[in-house]
C-alpha positions, -999 to 999 in steps of 0.1 A, spaced: -77 208 -158 -113 219 -165 -118 241 -194 -138 274 -188 -153 296 -215 -160 333 -206 -184 345 -233 -193 380 -221 -172 407 -207 -160 400 -171 -139 419 -146 -104 407 -146 -105 398 -109 -131 370 -117 -109 357 -146 -79 355 -123 -99 333 -98 -110 311 -126 -74 306 -138 -67 290 -103 -88 261 -112 -89 257 -149 -79 268 -184 -97 300 -193 -107 311 -228 -123 345 -232 -144 346 -264 -172 372 -264 -200 381 -288 -206 345 -300 -239 339 -319 -258 307 -311 -244 286 -339 -208 295 -331 -213 289 -294 -228 254 -302 -197 246 -323 -173 251 -294 -193 246 -261 -188 208 -263 -152 212 -252 -159 231 -220 -167 222 -184 -179 256 -173 -194 287 -190 -194 322 -175 -218 347 -189 -235 380 -182 -266 392 -200 -254 390 -235 -249 352 -241 -282 333 -247 -278 298 -232 -306 281 -252 -317 245 -253 -297 241 -285 -266 253 -268 -271 230 -239 -276 200 -262 -242 207 -276 -226 211 -241 -216 175 -236 -191 182 -208 -207 212 -192 -210 210 -154 -218 246 -144 -230 279 -159 -221 311 -139 -242 342 -145 -223 373 -133 -255 391 -121 -289 384 -108 -313 375 -137 -310 341 -155 -336 347 -181 -310 342 -208 -304 307 -196 -329 278 -203 -327 267 -166 -351 238 -169 -331 222 -197 -299 228 -178 -314 210 -148 -325 181 -168 -290 178 -182 -275 180 -147 -258 214 -152 -257 237 -122 -267 272 -129 -255 298 -104 -258 336 -102 -248 365 -79 -279 377 -62 -261 399 -36 -233 414 -58 -251 446 -65 -270 450 -32 -249 480 -20 -248 497 -54 -287 496 -56 -290 508 -20 -266 537 -25 -283 548 -58 -317 547 -40 -303 571 -13 -286 593 -39 -320 597 -57 -338 603 -25 -314 632 -16 -316 645 -52 -353 648 -48 -351 664 -15 -326 691 -26 -335 695 -63 -299 687 -73 -304 677 -110 -326 707 -117 -302 731 -100 -273 716 -119 -292 720 -152 -299 756 -144 -262 762 -136 -253 746 -169 -273 774 -185 -253 799 -165 -283 808 -143 -282 816 -106 -315 807 -91 -310 799 -54 -345 806 -42 -361 785 -71 -344 754 -59 -350 756 -22 -353 720 -9 -363 700 21 -343 683 49 -348 645 53 -340 648 91 -371 636 111 -390 628 79 -406 594 76 -394 570 50 -417 542 39 -398 512 26 -420 488 5 -400 455 5 -375 449 34 -352 425 16 -314 429 13 -316 462 -6 -344 476 14 -325 468 46 -294 486 34 -315 516 24 -332 516 58 -298 516 76 -285 545 56 -315 566 60 -316 561 97 -282 576 99 -298 608 85 -322 608 114 -352 596 94 -380 575 110 -382 543 89 -414 523 84 -416 491 62 -441 469 46 -430 433 39 -453 403 46 -424 380 48 -402 398 74 -409 389 110 -415 415 136 -384 404 154 -361 411 124 -377 446 119 -373 453 156 -336 445 156 -332 470 127 -351 497 146 -377 496 118 -415 499 125 -432 472 105 -467 482 93 -494 472 69 -493 484 32 -518 511 35 -503 526 66 -469 526 49 -484 546 21 -503 570 44 -475 579 68 -444 582 44 -429 616 34 -407 595 12 -415 562 -3 -390 538 -18 -398 505 -36 -378 473 -33 -403 447 -45 -401 421 -71 -422 426 -102 -450 399 -104 -487 397 -109 -494 410 -75 -470 440 -76 -476 450 -113 -494 484 -111 -498 481 -73 -491 519 -69 -520 534 -88 -545 563 -84 -562 547 -53 -528 543 -36 -516 579 -45 -548 592 -30 -539 576 4 -505 593 5 -496 625 21 -498 657 0 -462 664 -13 -450 628 -9 -418 619 -28 -413 585 -44 -382 566 -55 -383 534 -77 -350 515 -82 -367 481 -81 -387 472 -113 -406 492 -138 -443 488 -139 -448 485 -101 -459 523 -103 -487 530 -128 -473 557 -151 -506 575 -157 -514 577 -120 -478 590 -113 -481 616 -139 -515 628 -126 -501 629 -90 -470 648 -101 -491 674 -120 -516 679 -92 -489 683 -66 -501 654 -46 -467 638 -54 -439 666 -51 -413 645 -69 -404 611 -83 -370 595 -90 -370 566 -114 -341 543 -123 -363 516 -140 -391 515 -165 -418 491 -179 -398 488 -211 -361 494 -214 -349 516 -232 -381 536 -223 -404 555 -247 -390 589 -244 -423 603 -257 -437 594 -222 -447 626 -205 -428 616 -174 -396 627 -191 -409 662 -196 -421 669 -160 -398 693 -139 -402 673 -108 -390 639 -121 -354 627 -118 -346 598 -142 -315 576 -146 -309 547 -172 -311 517 -149 -279 524 -130 -287 503 -99 -259 477 -105 -237 501 -126 -207 506 -104 -172 493 -109 -173 476 -75 -206 458 -82 -194 445 -116 -163 433 -98 -182 417 -70 -205 397 -92 -175 385 -112 -156 374 -81 -187 359 -66 -196 337 -97 -159 327 -102 -155 316 -65 -187 294 -69 -173 277 -100 -141 272 -81 -160 257 -51 -178 233 -75 -146 220 -92 -130 216 -58 -160 195 -46 -179 221 -25 -215 232 -30 -223 264 -49 -239 289 -25 -263 306 -51 -275 278 -74 -307 287 -90 -317 251 -99 -323 220 -79 -293 204 -61 -282 171 -75 -302 141 -61 -294 105 -65 -317 87 -90 -333 67 -62 -341 98 -41 -352 118 -71 -377 90 -82 -392 89 -48 -396 127 -41 -402 140 -77 -440 134 -78 -445 154 -46 -425 185 -56 -452 202 -75 -478 193 -49 -457 208 -22 -451 240 -40 -488 244 -49 -501 235 -14 -477 261 0 -486 287 -25 -522 282 -17 -514 287 20 -494 318 13 -521 334 -8 -550 327 17 -532 333 51 -534 367 67 -504 383 85 -466 378 86 -455 342 87 -432 334 116 -433 296 114 -442 268 89 -448 234 103 -444 206 76 -458 172 86 -449 141 64 -473 112 70 -476 77 56 -453 68 28 -437 103 29 -424 95 64 -399 69 50 -382 90 23 -357 117 21 -379 149 22 -353 176 20 -362 185 -16 -399 185 -7 -393 210 21 -374 232 -3 -405 231 -27 -427 240 3 -406 271 10 -405 281 -27 -444 280 -28 -446 299 4 -422 327 -5 -427 330 -43 -462 348 -42 -445 377 -25 -409 376 -37 -413 364 -72 -390 344 -94 -359 352 -73 -369 323 -50 -357 289 -60 -352 255 -43 -317 263 -33 -320 298 -18 -355 294 -3 -343 281 31 -318 309 34 -344 335 25 -369 320 49 -343 321 77 -332 357 69 -369 368 72 -373 351 105 -395 322 94 -389 290 115 -392 257 96 -403 227 118 -406 193 102 -420 160 116 -428 126 103 -454 100 111 -460 67 94 -497 68 101 -524 86 82 -561 83 86 -573 79 49 -544 84 26 -512 64 17 -493 96 19 -502 130 32 -484 164 33 -496 189 58 -486 225 62 -494 248 92 -485 284 86 -483 305 118 -486 342 116 -492 372 138 -529 370 127 -535 333 132 -528 299 117 -537 282 85 -535 244 80 -536 227 46 -531 191 36 -525 176 2 -519 142 -14 -515 124 -47 -540 101 -63 -518 79 -85 -485 95 -98 -496 130 -107 -532 137 -97 -527 164 -70 -555 172 -45 -559 195 -15 -580 173 9 -581 195 40 -580 233 45 -587 254 76 -602 223 93 -627 215 65 -626 184 43 -620 194 6 -613 179 -27 -595 207 -47 -574 204 -78 -546 229 -70 -541 245 -104 -550 276 -123 -571 304 -109 -591 295 -78 -617 316 -60 -616 309 -22 -646 321 -3 -653 314 34 -691 318 39 -721 309 59 -737 278 44 -772 290 35 -793 284 5 -787 308 -25 -752 320 -15 -733 299 -39 -759 305 -66 -754 343 -63 -717 339 -67 -722 317 -98 -745 343 -112 -720 371 -107 -693 352 -124 -716 342 -153 -726 377 -158 -689 387 -160 -683 359 -186 -662 339 -162 -666 302 -166 -665 279 -137 -644 247 -143 -652 230 -110 -665 236 -76 -659 222 -41 -674 232 -7 -659 222 25 -682 221 54 -687 202 87 -724 206 92 -752 222 71 -760 259 75 -729 266 96 -695 280 85 -681 266 53 -655 274 26 -661 274 -11 -635 268 -38 -642 276 -75 -617 268 -102 -624 292 -130 -611 295 -165 -599 331 -164 -587 357 -138 -614 375 -118 -612 413 -120 -611 433 -88 -645 448 -92 -661 413 -96 -643 400 -64 -657 431 -46 -692 421 -57 -688 386 -46 -674 397 -12 -706 417 -7 -730 387 -12 -749 380 19 -731 352 38 -698 356 21 -671 365 46 -643 372 21 -634 364 -15 -598 358 -26 -583 350 -59 -555 324 -58 -533 318 -88 -515 284 -90 
């Protein structure tokens, strides 16, 4: 029988499932050296957040087939090394969905009715009914930023209170939102119309500090905001200012930029702030659910079935891996470029494999395309295994086709992303084994190296336009690494790509967008 090591505290229900398929040892609190000494005897390892599965541990794990993380994050596992060594890494991304949704609703109601403040007053033996008069949520508007699994569950519960629910999510189709009875709107509309705003977004470069002074200024006077997602999405200084001025009537926070937080932060002294110590997944049921989920996946793997929530690449035969591996980074970067330059909500992605690509198994490449398409919005939770499921759940249709013919390249990967605001088509290829190029975009021939920071600027091809952009970047001490301009005919519409050595601040992008002839200026990170 397989040997299974449980190295962090795990609910007994999960251990009971594991015992159905193997011999289970529970040995918690092991330092790295101790874990290295014993891990070579085990076929499976079950962890939570405590155990650090480092490269050193994995090198000692000669028999290990699977690592199960009872929870969502796998930052305590060196996933790349695990993948190289053929070890499947699974987690439980949905085990705490209901717990997080219920806490969000609890905090929303606590804000509406001043429950924590009234309780604290009663603890002091005070009777201040009028001081803690609250507000009804009935017929109020809830704005949900991020309509993923947790956001959808929050929306359902708040609809039962008679709330009008709006949502912003670039990767949810209008059809999915309509089925839920949720009005899908743009980001600014979501901010402007909400009486209550709740965040359910990943933390990444695009969402870090996305609710700041400018965004609070758009909101209704007396808005209330709940964050059970990730700390840092709301700018602390802007939130404090809005709370003090009355622009924001109250805030409820379960997450913080650093945890434990700095209790010297003024937020913890404001009377209209409700705080909890990251309790989103802290229910008995959630802890049991993640234990059962991971244990069942380990059982599935040992009985010859696929794990449903693997976070690394599914196993491929050496022959298939050798054929597709060079194209995986190309696929992800071309798709990421498409995601970051396409307006609107994606409803379909067409993937065309031409030339040599038409004759190989492209399943892994398609998964990389979906990772690149979804990750700019959803963050690190997207991986090659769950990307197709996430795309389907968000109403994105995937259409694949193959053709042995290409015009100028031995192999060509073409993506066409369709949204409610139009289409965007991009083609990429490899020169040699690793030299990636984007060779066509939006109908223009290009020669772009898809890496680093790229300024993308559609413009009218007139003398001086590119020079003005270069001057603005130079004055801002931003170095241009390379430049490419795609055009069909002189002095007509064109598109400029500048690879730069550092990120471009928002105020510099704004200056570039105002240059005569420039239609828009976007910064892409690859």
